[in-house]
C-alpha positions as CSV (number, residue, x, y, z in Angstrom):
1,M,6.7,-31.8,59.0
2,Q,4.2,-28.6,58.8
3,I,4.0,-26.8,55.5
4,P,4.5,-23.1,56.2
5,Q,1.4,-20.5,55.5
6,S,3.4,-19.2,52.6
7,V,4.0,-22.3,50.6
8,C,0.5,-22.6,50.7
9,E,0.0,-19.3,49.3
10,L,2.1,-20.4,46.4
11,V,0.8,-23.5,46.0
12,A,-2.6,-21.8,45.7
13,T,-1.6,-19.4,42.7
14,G,-1.1,-23.1,40.8
15,P,2.3,-23.0,40.1
16,L,3.7,-25.5,37.7
17,A,5.6,-28.5,39.7
18,H,8.6,-30.8,38.8
19,L,8.4,-34.4,40.2
20,T,11.5,-36.1,40.8
21,T,11.4,-39.5,41.2
22,V,14.1,-42.5,41.2
23,N,14.7,-44.8,38.4
24,P,15.4,-48.2,38.6
25,D,18.9,-47.5,37.4
26,G,19.4,-44.7,40.0
27,S,18.8,-42.4,37.3
28,P,16.4,-39.3,37.9
29,Q,12.9,-39.4,36.3
30,V,11.0,-35.8,36.0
31,T,7.6,-35.1,34.9
32,V,5.8,-31.7,34.9
33,V,2.4,-32.3,37.5
34,W,-0.2,-30.2,39.2
35,V,0.5,-30.1,42.9
36,G,-2.3,-29.5,46.0
37,I,-2.3,-29.6,49.8
38,D,-3.6,-32.0,51.7
39,N,-3.0,-32.0,55.5
40,D,0.6,-31.1,55.4
41,E,1.5,-33.2,52.5
42,F,1.5,-32.4,48.7
43,V,-1.1,-34.8,46.8
44,M,-0.8,-35.3,43.2
45,G,-3.2,-37.1,40.9
46,H,-2.4,-39.5,38.0
47,L,-4.9,-41.1,36.1
48,G,-2.3,-44.3,35.0
49,M,0.3,-46.3,36.9
50,W,2.9,-44.1,34.9
51,K,6.7,-44.6,35.4
52,K,6.4,-41.6,38.3
53,V,4.0,-44.0,40.2
54,Q,5.9,-47.2,39.7
55,N,9.3,-45.4,40.7
56,I,7.6,-44.5,44.1
57,R,6.0,-47.6,45.2
58,R,10.1,-48.9,44.7
59,D,11.4,-46.0,46.1
60,P,9.7,-43.2,47.9
61,R,12.0,-40.6,47.8
62,V,10.9,-38.0,45.7
63,A,11.8,-34.3,45.0
64,L,9.1,-31.8,44.3
65,S,10.1,-28.3,43.0
66,M,8.4,-24.9,42.0
67,L,8.8,-21.4,41.0
68,G,7.1,-18.3,43.0
69,P,5.4,-15.4,41.2
70,N,8.1,-12.8,42.8
71,T,11.6,-11.6,43.2
72,S,13.5,-11.5,46.2
73,A,15.7,-8.3,47.6
74,Q,18.5,-9.9,45.8
75,R,16.2,-10.1,42.4
76,L,15.9,-13.6,42.5
77,R,12.9,-15.5,41.3
78,E,11.0,-17.2,44.3
79,S,11.7,-21.0,44.3
80,L,10.8,-24.2,46.3
81,V,12.6,-27.4,46.7
82,V,10.9,-29.9,48.7
83,Y,12.4,-33.5,49.8
84,G,10.4,-35.8,51.2
85,S,9.2,-39.5,50.7
86,A,6.4,-40.1,48.7
87,R,3.7,-43.1,49.0
88,I,1.2,-44.2,46.5
89,I,-2.9,-44.5,47.3
90,E,-5.2,-46.0,45.0
91,G,-8.3,-44.0,43.9
92,G,-9.8,-40.4,44.0
93,A,-7.5,-39.4,41.5
94,P,-10.4,-37.8,39.3
95,I,-12.0,-35.7,42.3
96,L,-8.2,-34.3,43.3
97,L,-7.7,-33.6,39.3
98,Q,-11.0,-31.8,38.9
99,R,-10.2,-29.7,42.1
100,L,-6.8,-28.9,40.8
101,A,-7.9,-28.2,37.4
102,H,-10.1,-25.2,38.3
103,I,-6.5,-23.4,39.6
104,Y,-4.4,-24.5,36.9
105,V,-7.2,-24.3,34.1
106,G,-10.1,-21.9,35.3
107,P,-13.2,-22.3,36.9
108,D,-15.5,-23.7,34.5
109,C,-12.8,-26.6,33.6
110,E,-14.0,-30.3,33.0
111,F,-10.9,-32.1,33.7
112,P,-10.4,-35.2,33.6
113,P,-12.8,-35.4,30.5
114,P,-15.7,-37.8,30.2
115,G,-14.3,-41.1,29.4
116,L,-11.5,-40.8,31.5
117,N,-13.0,-39.4,34.8
118,V,-14.5,-43.1,36.1
119,K,-10.5,-44.1,36.0
120,P,-10.1,-44.2,39.6
121,G,-6.5,-43.7,39.3
122,Y,-3.4,-42.7,41.9
123,I,-2.8,-40.3,44.1
124,T,0.8,-39.5,45.2
125,H,1.2,-38.3,48.7
126,V,4.5,-36.2,49.6
127,A,5.6,-35.9,53.0
128,P,8.1,-33.4,53.2
129,A,11.3,-33.7,54.9
130,Q,13.4,-30.5,54.1
131,M,12.7,-27.2,52.0
132,R,15.0,-25.4,50.0
133,G,14.8,-22.6,47.6
134,V,14.3,-18.6,47.7
135,G,11.6,-17.0,49.7
136,P,9.5,-16.8,52.7
137,W,9.3,-20.5,53.4
138,I,13.1,-20.6,53.8
139,E,12.7,-18.2,57.0
140,S,9.8,-20.2,58.5
141,G,12.3,-23.1,58.2
142,K,15.4,-21.5,59.6
143,A,12.8,-20.4,62.6
144,A,12.4,-24.2,62.9
145,R,16.0,-25.6,62.5
146,L,17.0,-22.5,65.2
147,K,14.4,-24.0,68.0
148,S,15.6,-27.7,67.2
149,S,19.4,-26.6,67.3
150,R,18.7,-25.0,70.8
151,V,17.1,-28.0,72.5
152,G,20.2,-30.1,70.9
153,F,22.6,-27.6,72.2
154,F,20.8,-27.2,76.0
155,L,20.8,-31.3,75.9
156,R,24.7,-31.5,74.6
157,F,25.5,-29.3,77.3
158,C,23.7,-30.9,80.1
159,A,25.6,-34.2,78.8
160,G,28.8,-32.0,79.2
161,R,29.8,-32.7,75.6
162,R,29.7,-29.5,74.0
163,D,31.5,-30.0,71.3
164,S,30.0,-33.2,70.0
165,L,26.9,-34.2,67.9
166,F,24.1,-34.8,70.3
167,S,23.6,-38.9,70.3
168,N,22.1,-41.0,72.3
169,R,25.4,-42.5,73.8
170,S,26.4,-39.1,75.2
171,V,23.6,-38.3,76.7
172,C,23.4,-37.9,80.5
173,R,20.0,-39.3,82.4
174,C,19.6,-35.8,83.9
175,A,19.6,-34.4,80.3
176,L,17.1,-37.6,78.9
177,S,15.2,-36.7,82.3
178,A,14.6,-33.1,81.3
179,F,13.8,-33.9,77.7
180,V,11.0,-36.1,78.7
181,R,9.6,-34.0,81.3
182,F,9.3,-31.0,78.7
183,S,6.4,-32.6,77.4
184,D,4.4,-31.7,80.2
185,M,6.5,-28.4,80.7
186,R,8.1,-29.7,83.9
187,I,11.8,-29.5,84.9
188,V,13.8,-32.2,86.5
189,S,16.5,-30.3,89.0
190,H,19.6,-32.6,89.8
191,R,23.1,-31.8,91.7
192,S,25.1,-34.0,89.5
193,C,24.6,-36.2,86.4
194,S,25.2,-39.6,85.9
195,L,28.1,-39.3,83.7
196,G,29.5,-36.8,86.6
197,Y,28.7,-33.4,85.7
198,S,27.1,-31.0,87.5
199,C,24.5,-30.2,85.4
200,G,21.7,-29.7,87.4
201,F,21.7,-25.9,88.1
202,Q,21.2,-26.0,83.7
203,I,18.2,-27.5,83.8
204,A,16.8,-26.0,86.5
205,R,17.6,-22.5,84.7
206,Y,14.7,-22.2,82.7
207,P,10.9,-23.1,84.2
208,S,10.1,-24.4,80.6
209,L,10.8,-25.4,77.5
210,G,9.0,-22.4,75.8
211,A,11.1,-19.9,78.4
212,F,13.9,-21.4,76.9
213,L,13.4,-21.3,73.2
214,A,11.6,-18.0,73.9
215,Q,15.3,-16.4,74.9
């Protein structure tokens, strides 16, 4: 999932984030962390094998939340909640923490302090799967989900299953073929499909996936 520019701008302001991991008994474990962004992933540095690091190594499911500096038109404080999957990388924590310290503390801050800055530590990478909350990033997510739902509806219609959820079991060969050909912006035209539906005219209606999404 691509992180919207609005989220990058929020993280650049240095909001304290709450990282939630899963304890062995299933209960939540919450800690306050500094957070940055690297290659469409949220990153956090840790100097030790803390509880959150142990939890992520056992169960990658995490949630990350933070507050924004503004309020919405409904006078609600901006907030971002990220659900995703995390992975732990050994080493590099002091470099990341020093970079984040310039944002969270000040440009002259030296962190980790001498003696701790030689520890390799760990870096948590969180690949976002969903974003919720209040703010402009929600509008970006809605636009992405709208495009996804249009594609899903198009394939469901081709399969003649307008009233069912999209699944491979209910998709005709025409829809699957059109889906594959969308990748190189070409359309396949059929007079009838493998399930007996006349859906070729629907596939041929749009010259490209871009044209379909732009309507």
